[in-house]
FIPAMI-732010 format. One record per atom (N, C-alpha, C): residue number from 1; residue in one letter; x, y, z. Coordinates in nm, 2 decimals. Layout:
<rs>
+-----+------+--------+--------+--------+
| pos | code |      u |      v |      w |
+-----+------+--------+--------+--------+
| NUM |    A |      X |      Y |      Z |
...
+-----+------+--------+--------+--------+
</rs>
This chain:
<rs>
+-----+------+--------+--------+--------+
| pos | code |      u |      v |      w |
+-----+------+--------+--------+--------+
|   1 |    M |  -1.57 |  -1.17 |  -0.10 |
|   1 |    M |  -1.48 |  -1.13 |   0.00 |
|   1 |    M |  -1.38 |  -1.03 |  -0.06 |
|   2 |    R |  -1.36 |  -0.92 |   0.02 |
|   2 |    R |  -1.28 |  -0.81 |  -0.03 |
|   2 |    R |  -1.13 |  -0.85 |  -0.01 |
|   3 |    V |  -1.05 |  -0.83 |  -0.11 |
|   3 |    V |  -0.91 |  -0.86 |  -0.10 |
|   3 |    V |  -0.83 |  -0.73 |  -0.13 |
|   4 |    L |  -0.88 |  -0.62 |  -0.06 |
|   4 |    L |  -0.83 |  -0.49 |  -0.08 |
|   4 |    L |  -0.75 |  -0.45 |   0.04 |
|   5 |    V |  -0.64 |  -0.38 |   0.02 |
|   5 |    V |  -0.56 |  -0.32 |   0.13 |
|   5 |    V |  -0.55 |  -0.17 |   0.10 |
|   6 |    R |  -0.56 |  -0.09 |   0.20 |
|   6 |    R |  -0.54 |   0.05 |   0.18 |
|   6 |    R |  -0.40 |   0.09 |   0.24 |
|   7 |    L |  -0.32 |   0.15 |   0.16 |
|   7 |    L |  -0.18 |   0.17 |   0.19 |
|   7 |    L |  -0.15 |   0.32 |   0.18 |
|   8 |    L |  -0.08 |   0.37 |   0.28 |
|   8 |    L |  -0.05 |   0.52 |   0.28 |
|   8 |    L |   0.09 |   0.54 |   0.24 |
|   9 |    F |   0.15 |   0.46 |   0.16 |
|   9 |    F |   0.28 |   0.48 |   0.11 |
|   9 |    F |   0.30 |   0.40 |  -0.02 |
|  10 |    F |   0.42 |   0.38 |  -0.07 |
|  10 |    F |   0.43 |   0.31 |  -0.20 |
|  10 |    F |   0.43 |   0.16 |  -0.18 |
|  11 |    P |   0.34 |   0.08 |  -0.25 |
|  11 |    P |   0.33 |  -0.06 |  -0.23 |
|  11 |    P |   0.46 |  -0.14 |  -0.27 |
|  12 |    E |   0.54 |  -0.08 |  -0.36 |
|  12 |    E |   0.66 |  -0.16 |  -0.41 |
|  12 |    E |   0.76 |  -0.18 |  -0.29 |
|  13 |    L |   0.74 |  -0.11 |  -0.19 |
|  13 |    L |   0.84 |  -0.11 |  -0.08 |
|  13 |    L |   0.81 |  -0.20 |   0.04 |
|  14 |    L |   0.70 |  -0.28 |   0.02 |
|  14 |    L |   0.66 |  -0.37 |   0.13 |
|  14 |    L |   0.76 |  -0.47 |   0.17 |
|  15 |    V |   0.84 |  -0.53 |   0.08 |
|  15 |    V |   0.94 |  -0.63 |   0.11 |
|  15 |    V |   1.05 |  -0.56 |   0.20 |
|  16 |    E |   1.09 |  -0.44 |   0.16 |
|  16 |    E |   1.19 |  -0.37 |   0.24 |
|  16 |    E |   1.14 |  -0.33 |   0.37 |
|  17 |    V |   1.02 |  -0.28 |   0.38 |
|  17 |    V |   0.96 |  -0.23 |   0.50 |
|  17 |    V |   0.95 |  -0.34 |   0.61 |
|  18 |    F |   0.89 |  -0.45 |   0.57 |
|  18 |    F |   0.87 |  -0.56 |   0.66 |
|  18 |    F |   0.99 |  -0.63 |   0.70 |
|  19 |    G |   1.10 |  -0.62 |   0.62 |
|  19 |    G |   1.22 |  -0.68 |   0.66 |
|  19 |    G |   1.24 |  -0.83 |   0.61 |
|  20 |    E |   1.35 |  -0.88 |   0.63 |
|  20 |    E |   1.39 |  -1.02 |   0.59 |
|  20 |    E |   1.30 |  -1.12 |   0.66 |
|  21 |    G |   1.26 |  -1.23 |   0.59 |
|  21 |    G |   1.19 |  -1.34 |   0.65 |
|  21 |    G |   1.04 |  -1.32 |   0.65 |
|  22 |    V |   0.99 |  -1.20 |   0.63 |
|  22 |    V |   0.84 |  -1.18 |   0.63 |
|  22 |    V |   0.79 |  -1.19 |   0.49 |
|  23 |    M |   0.85 |  -1.11 |   0.40 |
|  23 |    M |   0.81 |  -1.12 |   0.26 |
|  23 |    M |   0.94 |  -1.13 |   0.18 |
|  24 |    D |   0.95 |  -1.25 |   0.11 |
|  24 |    D |   1.07 |  -1.27 |   0.03 |
|  24 |    D |   1.06 |  -1.21 |  -0.11 |
|  25 |    S |   0.93 |  -1.19 |  -0.16 |
|  25 |    S |   0.91 |  -1.13 |  -0.29 |
|  25 |    S |   0.79 |  -1.04 |  -0.28 |
|  26 |    P |   0.78 |  -0.94 |  -0.37 |
|  26 |    P |   0.67 |  -0.85 |  -0.36 |
|  26 |    P |   0.54 |  -0.92 |  -0.38 |
|  27 |    P |   0.43 |  -0.88 |  -0.32 |
|  27 |    P |   0.30 |  -0.95 |  -0.34 |
|  27 |    P |   0.25 |  -0.93 |  -0.48 |
|  28 |    E |   0.17 |  -1.02 |  -0.53 |
|  28 |    E |   0.11 |  -1.01 |  -0.67 |
|  28 |    E |  -0.01 |  -0.91 |  -0.65 |
|  29 |    C |   0.00 |  -0.80 |  -0.73 |
|  29 |    C |  -0.11 |  -0.70 |  -0.73 |
|  29 |    C |  -0.18 |  -0.71 |  -0.86 |
|  30 |    D |  -0.32 |  -0.72 |  -0.85 |
|  30 |    D |  -0.40 |  -0.72 |  -0.97 |
|  30 |    D |  -0.41 |  -0.57 |  -1.02 |
|  31 |    R |  -0.44 |  -0.48 |  -0.93 |
|  31 |    R |  -0.45 |  -0.34 |  -0.97 |
|  31 |    R |  -0.43 |  -0.25 |  -0.84 |
|  32 |    A |  -0.40 |  -0.13 |  -0.87 |
|  32 |    A |  -0.38 |  -0.03 |  -0.76 |
|  32 |    A |  -0.42 |   0.11 |  -0.81 |
|  33 |    H |  -0.48 |   0.19 |  -0.72 |
|  33 |    H |  -0.52 |   0.32 |  -0.76 |
|  33 |    H |  -0.53 |   0.41 |  -0.63 |
|  34 |    R |  -0.52 |   0.54 |  -0.65 |
|  34 |    R |  -0.54 |   0.63 |  -0.54 |
|  34 |    R |  -0.68 |   0.64 |  -0.50 |
|  35 |    S |  -0.71 |   0.67 |  -0.37 |
|  35 |    S |  -0.85 |   0.68 |  -0.33 |
|  35 |    S |  -0.91 |   0.81 |  -0.39 |
|  36 |    L |  -1.04 |   0.81 |  -0.40 |
|  36 |    L |  -1.11 |   0.91 |  -0.47 |
|  36 |    L |  -1.14 |   1.03 |  -0.38 |
|  37 |    T |  -1.04 |   1.09 |  -0.34 |
|  37 |    T |  -1.05 |   1.22 |  -0.25 |
|  37 |    T |  -0.98 |   1.33 |  -0.33 |
|  38 |    E |  -1.00 |   1.45 |  -0.28 |
|  38 |    E |  -0.93 |   1.56 |  -0.35 |
|  38 |    E |  -0.78 |   1.56 |  -0.33 |
|  39 |    K |  -0.71 |   1.61 |  -0.42 |
|  39 |    K |  -0.57 |   1.61 |  -0.42 |
|  39 |    K |  -0.52 |   1.69 |  -0.29 |
|  40 |    P |  -0.43 |   1.64 |  -0.21 |
|  40 |    P |  -0.39 |   1.71 |  -0.09 |
|  40 |    P |  -0.30 |   1.83 |  -0.13 |
|  41 |    K |  -0.31 |   1.93 |  -0.04 |
|  41 |    K |  -0.23 |   2.05 |  -0.06 |
|  41 |    K |  -0.09 |   2.02 |   0.00 |
|  42 |    L |   0.00 |   2.11 |  -0.04 |
|  42 |    L |   0.14 |   2.09 |   0.00 |
|  42 |    L |   0.15 |   2.08 |   0.16 |
|  43 |    G |   0.22 |   1.98 |   0.20 |
|  43 |    G |   0.23 |   1.96 |   0.35 |
|  43 |    G |   0.13 |   1.87 |   0.41 |
|  44 |    Q |   0.02 |   1.84 |   0.34 |
|  44 |    Q |  -0.08 |   1.75 |   0.39 |
|  44 |    Q |  -0.04 |   1.60 |   0.36 |
|  45 |    R |  -0.11 |   1.51 |   0.43 |
|  45 |    R |  -0.08 |   1.37 |   0.40 |
|  45 |    R |  -0.12 |   1.33 |   0.26 |
|  46 |    P |  -0.05 |   1.24 |   0.20 |
|  46 |    P |  -0.09 |   1.20 |   0.06 |
|  46 |    P |  -0.21 |   1.11 |   0.07 |
|  47 |    R |  -0.28 |   1.10 |  -0.05 |
|  47 |    R |  -0.40 |   1.02 |  -0.06 |
|  47 |    R |  -0.36 |   0.87 |  -0.05 |
|  48 |    P |  -0.44 |   0.79 |   0.02 |
|  48 |    P |  -0.41 |   0.65 |   0.03 |
|  48 |    P |  -0.41 |   0.58 |  -0.11 |
|  49 |    I |  -0.33 |   0.48 |  -0.12 |
|  49 |    I |  -0.33 |   0.39 |  -0.24 |
|  49 |    I |  -0.40 |   0.27 |  -0.20 |
|  50 |    I |  -0.50 |   0.23 |  -0.29 |
|  50 |    I |  -0.58 |   0.11 |  -0.26 |
|  50 |    I |  -0.53 |   0.00 |  -0.36 |
|  51 |    I |  -0.49 |  -0.11 |  -0.30 |
|  51 |    I |  -0.43 |  -0.22 |  -0.38 |
|  51 |    I |  -0.51 |  -0.34 |  -0.38 |
|  52 |    R |  -0.54 |  -0.40 |  -0.49 |
|  52 |    R |  -0.61 |  -0.53 |  -0.50 |
|  52 |    R |  -0.51 |  -0.64 |  -0.52 |
|  53 |    L |  -0.49 |  -0.72 |  -0.41 |
|  53 |    L |  -0.39 |  -0.83 |  -0.42 |
|  53 |    L |  -0.45 |  -0.95 |  -0.48 |
|  54 |    H |  -0.37 |  -1.03 |  -0.55 |
|  54 |    H |  -0.41 |  -1.15 |  -0.62 |
|  54 |    H |  -0.45 |  -1.26 |  -0.52 |
|  55 |    R |  -0.38 |  -1.27 |  -0.41 |
|  55 |    R |  -0.40 |  -1.37 |  -0.31 |
|  55 |    R |  -0.44 |  -1.32 |  -0.18 |
|  56 |    Y |  -0.55 |  -1.38 |  -0.13 |
|  56 |    Y |  -0.61 |  -1.34 |   0.00 |
|  56 |    Y |  -0.51 |  -1.36 |   0.12 |
|  57 |    Q |  -0.43 |  -1.47 |   0.11 |
|  57 |    Q |  -0.33 |  -1.51 |   0.21 |
|  57 |    Q |  -0.23 |  -1.40 |   0.22 |
|  58 |    Q |  -0.18 |  -1.34 |   0.11 |
|  58 |    Q |  -0.09 |  -1.23 |   0.11 |
|  58 |    Q |  -0.14 |  -1.11 |   0.18 |
|  59 |    K |  -0.27 |  -1.08 |   0.16 |
|  59 |    K |  -0.34 |  -0.97 |   0.22 |
|  59 |    K |  -0.34 |  -0.99 |   0.37 |
|  60 |    E |  -0.38 |  -1.11 |   0.41 |
|  60 |    E |  -0.39 |  -1.13 |   0.56 |
|  60 |    E |  -0.25 |  -1.12 |   0.62 |
|  61 |    M |  -0.15 |  -1.17 |   0.56 |
|  61 |    M |  -0.01 |  -1.17 |   0.61 |
|  61 |    M |   0.03 |  -1.02 |   0.63 |
|  62 |    I |   0.00 |  -0.94 |   0.53 |
|  62 |    I |   0.04 |  -0.80 |   0.53 |
|  62 |    I |  -0.03 |  -0.73 |   0.64 |
|  63 |    I |  -0.16 |  -0.75 |   0.66 |
|  63 |    I |  -0.24 |  -0.69 |   0.77 |
|  63 |    I |  -0.19 |  -0.73 |   0.90 |
|  64 |    C |  -0.16 |  -0.86 |   0.92 |
|  64 |    C |  -0.11 |  -0.91 |   1.05 |
|  64 |    C |   0.02 |  -0.85 |   1.09 |
|  65 |    E |   0.11 |  -0.84 |   0.99 |
|  65 |    E |   0.24 |  -0.78 |   1.01 |
|  65 |    E |   0.23 |  -0.63 |   1.04 |
|  66 |    A |   0.14 |  -0.57 |   0.97 |
|  66 |    A |   0.12 |  -0.42 |   1.00 |
|  66 |    A |   0.07 |  -0.40 |   1.14 |
|  67 |    R |  -0.03 |  -0.49 |   1.18 |
|  67 |    R |  -0.08 |  -0.47 |   1.32 |
|  67 |    R |   0.03 |  -0.50 |   1.42 |
|  68 |    A |   0.11 |  -0.60 |   1.40 |
|  68 |    A |   0.22 |  -0.64 |   1.49 |
|  68 |    A |   0.32 |  -0.52 |   1.51 |
|  69 |    K |   0.34 |  -0.45 |   1.40 |
|  69 |    K |   0.44 |  -0.34 |   1.40 |
|  69 |    K |   0.38 |  -0.21 |   1.39 |
|  70 |    R |   0.26 |  -0.20 |   1.44 |
|  70 |    R |   0.18 |  -0.07 |   1.44 |
|  70 |    R |   0.27 |   0.04 |   1.50 |
|  71 |    G |   0.28 |   0.15 |   1.43 |
|  71 |    G |   0.36 |   0.27 |   1.48 |
|  71 |    G |   0.51 |   0.26 |   1.45 |
|  72 |    R |   0.55 |   0.14 |   1.41 |
|  72 |    R |   0.70 |   0.12 |   1.39 |
|  72 |    R |   0.73 |   0.10 |   1.24 |
|  73 |    L |   0.63 |   0.10 |   1.15 |
|  73 |    L |   0.66 |   0.08 |   1.01 |
|  73 |    L |   0.71 |   0.21 |   0.95 |
|  74 |    Q |   0.83 |   0.21 |   0.90 |
|  74 |    Q |   0.89 |   0.33 |   0.84 |
|  74 |    Q |   0.98 |   0.30 |   0.73 |
|  75 |    Y |   0.98 |   0.39 |   0.63 |
|  75 |    Y |   1.08 |   0.38 |   0.52 |
|  75 |    Y |   1.16 |   0.51 |   0.51 |
|  76 |    H |   1.29 |   0.50 |   0.54 |
|  76 |    H |   1.38 |   0.61 |   0.54 |
|  76 |    H |   1.32 |   0.72 |   0.63 |
|  77 |    G |   1.27 |   0.69 |   0.75 |
|  77 |    G |   1.22 |   0.78 |   0.84 |
|  77 |    G |   1.07 |   0.83 |   0.82 |
|  78 |    T |   1.01 |   0.79 |   0.71 |
|  78 |    T |   0.87 |   0.82 |   0.68 |
|  78 |    T |   0.78 |   0.72 |   0.73 |
|  79 |    P |   0.69 |   0.75 |   0.82 |
|  79 |    P |   0.60 |   0.65 |   0.88 |
|  79 |    P |   0.50 |   0.60 |   0.77 |
|  80 |    I |   0.47 |   0.47 |   0.78 |
|  80 |    I |   0.38 |   0.41 |   0.69 |
|  80 |    I |   0.26 |   0.35 |   0.76 |
|  81 |    A |   0.14 |   0.37 |   0.72 |
|  81 |    A |   0.02 |   0.31 |   0.78 |
|  81 |    A |  -0.05 |   0.22 |   0.68 |
|  82 |    I |  -0.07 |   0.10 |   0.72 |
|  82 |    I |  -0.14 |   0.00 |   0.64 |
|  82 |    I |  -0.26 |  -0.05 |   0.72 |
|  83 |    Y |  -0.38 |  -0.05 |   0.65 |
|  83 |    Y |  -0.50 |  -0.11 |   0.72 |
|  83 |    Y |  -0.59 |  -0.16 |   0.61 |
|  84 |    E |  -0.69 |  -0.24 |   0.66 |
|  84 |    E |  -0.78 |  -0.30 |   0.56 |
|  84 |    E |  -0.87 |  -0.19 |   0.50 |
|  85 |    D |  -0.91 |  -0.22 |   0.38 |
|  85 |    D |  -1.00 |  -0.13 |   0.31 |
|  85 |    D |  -1.14 |  -0.18 |   0.32 |
|  86 |    Y |  -1.23 |  -0.12 |   0.40 |
|  86 |    Y |  -1.36 |  -0.17 |   0.42 |
|  86 |    Y |  -1.46 |  -0.10 |   0.33 |
|  87 |    A |  -1.57 |  -0.17 |   0.30 |
|  87 |    A |  -1.68 |  -0.11 |   0.22 |
|  87 |    A |  -1.74 |   0.01 |   0.30 |
|  88 |    P |  -1.79 |   0.10 |   0.23 |
|  88 |    P |  -1.85 |   0.22 |   0.29 |
|  88 |    P |  -1.96 |   0.19 |   0.40 |
|  89 |    E |  -2.04 |   0.08 |   0.37 |
|  89 |    E |  -2.14 |   0.05 |   0.47 |
|  89 |    E |  -2.08 |   0.00 |   0.60 |
|  90 |    V |  -1.97 |  -0.08 |   0.59 |
|  90 |    V |  -1.90 |  -0.13 |   0.71 |
|  90 |    V |  -1.83 |  -0.02 |   0.78 |
|  91 |    M |  -1.78 |   0.08 |   0.71 |
|  91 |    M |  -1.72 |   0.20 |   0.78 |
|  91 |    M |  -1.82 |   0.27 |   0.86 |
|  92 |    E |  -1.94 |   0.29 |   0.81 |
|  92 |    E |  -2.05 |   0.36 |   0.88 |
|  92 |    E |  -2.08 |   0.28 |   1.01 |
|  93 |    Q |  -2.09 |   0.15 |   0.99 |
|  93 |    Q |  -2.13 |   0.06 |   1.11 |
|  93 |    Q |  -2.02 |   0.07 |   1.22 |
|  94 |    R |  -1.89 |   0.07 |   1.17 |
|  94 |    R |  -1.78 |   0.08 |   1.27 |
|  94 |    R |  -1.78 |   0.22 |   1.34 |
|  95 |    Y |  -1.81 |   0.32 |   1.26 |
|  95 |    Y |  -1.82 |   0.45 |   1.32 |
|  95 |    Y |  -1.93 |   0.46 |   1.43 |
|  96 |    A |  -2.05 |   0.41 |   1.39 |
|  96 |    A |  -2.16 |   0.41 |   1.49 |
|  96 |    A |  -2.12 |   0.33 |   1.61 |
|  97 |    Y |  -2.05 |   0.22 |   1.60 |
|  97 |    Y |  -2.01 |   0.14 |   1.71 |
|  97 |    Y |  -1.91 |   0.21 |   1.80 |
|  98 |    R |  -1.82 |   0.28 |   1.74 |
|  98 |    R |  -1.72 |   0.36 |   1.81 |
|  98 |    R |  -1.79 |   0.47 |   1.90 |
|  99 |    V |  -1.89 |   0.53 |   1.84 |
|  99 |    V |  -1.96 |   0.64 |   1.91 |
|  99 |    V |  -2.03 |   0.57 |   2.03 |
| 100 |    L |  -2.09 |   0.46 |   2.01 |
| 100 |    L |  -2.16 |   0.39 |   2.12 |
| 100 |    L |  -2.06 |   0.35 |   2.23 |
| 101 |    C |  -1.94 |   0.30 |   2.19 |
| 101 |    C |  -1.84 |   0.26 |   2.29 |
| 101 |    C |  -1.79 |   0.38 |   2.37 |
| 102 |    R |  -1.77 |   0.49 |   2.30 |
| 102 |    R |  -1.72 |   0.61 |   2.37 |
| 102 |    R |  -1.83 |   0.66 |   2.47 |
| 103 |    S |  -1.95 |   0.66 |   2.43 |
| 103 |    S |  -2.06 |   0.70 |   2.52 |
| 103 |    S |  -2.07 |   0.61 |   2.64 |
| 104 |    S |  -2.06 |   0.48 |   2.62 |
| 104 |    S |  -2.07 |   0.38 |   2.73 |
| 104 |    S |  -1.95 |   0.40 |   2.83 |
| 105 |    M |  -1.83 |   0.43 |   2.78 |
| 105 |    M |  -1.72 |   0.46 |   2.87 |
| 105 |    M |  -1.75 |   0.58 |   2.96 |
| 106 |    S |  -1.82 |   0.68 |   2.90 |
| 106 |    S |  -1.85 |   0.80 |   2.98 |
| 106 |    S |  -1.95 |   0.76 |   3.09 |
| 107 |    W |  -2.04 |   0.66 |   3.06 |
| 107 |    W |  -2.14 |   0.62 |   3.16 |
| 107 |    W |  -2.07 |   0.54 |   3.27 |
| 108 |    G |  -1.95 |   0.48 |   3.24 |
| 108 |    G |  -1.88 |   0.40 |   3.34 |
| 108 |    G |  -1.91 |   0.25 |   3.33 |
| 109 |    S |  -1.97 |   0.21 |   3.22 |
| 109 |    S |  -2.00 |   0.07 |   3.20 |
| 109 |    S |  -1.89 |   0.01 |   3.11 |
| 110 |    G |  -1.86 |  -0.11 |   3.13 |
| 110 |    G |  -1.75 |  -0.18 |   3.05 |
| 110 |    G |  -1.80 |  -0.23 |   2.92 |
| 111 |    Q |  -1.72 |  -0.24 |   2.82 |
| 111 |    Q |  -1.76 |  -0.29 |   2.69 |
| 111 |    Q |  -1.71 |  -0.43 |   2.68 |
| 112 |    L |  -1.80 |  -0.53 |   2.64 |
| 112 |    L |  -1.76 |  -0.67 |   2.64 |
| 112 |    L |  -1.73 |  -0.73 |   2.51 |
| 113 |    C |  -1.78 |  -0.67 |   2.40 |
| 113 |    C |  -1.76 |  -0.73 |   2.27 |
| 113 |    C |  -1.71 |  -0.62 |   2.17 |
| 114 |    C |  -1.64 |  -0.67 |   2.07 |
| 114 |    C |  -1.58 |  -0.58 |   1.97 |
| 114 |    C |  -1.67 |  -0.59 |   1.84 |
| 115 |    F |  -1.65 |  -0.49 |   1.76 |
| 115 |    F |  -1.72 |  -0.50 |   1.63 |
| 115 |    F |  -1.67 |  -0.62 |   1.55 |
| 116 |    P |  -1.75 |  -0.69 |   1.48 |
| 116 |    P |  -1.89 |  -0.68 |   1.45 |
| 116 |    P |  -1.99 |  -0.76 |   1.53 |
| 117 |    Q |  -1.94 |  -0.82 |   1.64 |
| 117 |    Q |  -2.02 |  -0.91 |   1.72 |
| 117 |    Q |  -2.14 |  -0.84 |   1.78 |
| 118 |    G |  -2.13 |  -0.72 |   1.82 |
| 118 |    G |  -2.23 |  -0.65 |   1.88 |
| 118 |    G |  -2.18 |  -0.58 |   2.01 |
| 119 |    F |  -2.28 |  -0.53 |   2.09 |
| 119 |    F |  -2.24 |  -0.46 |   2.21 |
| 119 |    F |  -2.31 |  -0.51 |   2.32 |
| 120 |    Q |  -2.24 |  -0.54 |   2.43 |
| 120 |    Q |  -2.30 |  -0.58 |   2.56 |
| 120 |    Q |  -2.24 |  -0.50 |   2.67 |
| 121 |    S |  -2.33 |  -0.47 |   2.76 |
| 121 |    S |  -2.28 |  -0.39 |   2.87 |
| 121 |    S |  -2.27 |  -0.48 |   3.00 |
| 122 |    N |  -2.18 |  -0.44 |   3.08 |
| 122 |    N |  -2.16 |  -0.52 |   3.21 |
| 122 |    N |  -2.20 |  -0.43 |   3.32 |
| 123 |    E |  -2.32 |  -0.37 |   3.30 |
| 123 |    E |  -2.37 |  -0.28 |   3.40 |
| 123 |    E |  -2.44 |  -0.36 |   3.52 |
| 124 |    G |  -2.40 |  -0.33 |   3.64 |
| 124 |    G |  -2.47 |  -0.40 |   3.75 |
| 124 |    G |  -2.44 |  -0.55 |   3.76 |
| 125 |    G |  -2.33 |  -0.60 |   3.70 |
| 125 |    G |  -2.30 |  -0.74 |   3.71 |
| 125 |    G |  -2.38 |  -0.83 |   3.62 |
| 126 |    R |  -2.46 |  -0.77 |   3.53 |
| 126 |    R |  -2.54 |  -0.85 |   3.43 |
| 126 |    R |  -2.46 |  -0.87 |   3.31 |
+-----+------+--------+--------+--------+
</rs>
């Protein structure tokens, strides 16, 4: 089971960003590194930091809080994005699923299931 979190800002600031009552102390991190992409040019978004947390429960709590406060996480006016770090194979599957969902929306059919359960169409009441 992957216990990795992809973070687009400094991990030391999680306690301050989430506020009182959510995280009383910084999470235990086993290791952290920047993603293996080219160094961004001046004015571009920084490379994500990938953090391996020691406890799965802390990872789940961070992801749940980030989803609950999506778009509202900021540190001194700088927006912060936190999301799960998926394996490359899973990212490919999610991308293929998104393409299928977009094309089904253009057909006018409704989507019934979310990734990874599969895809079902509600075409013609079936």
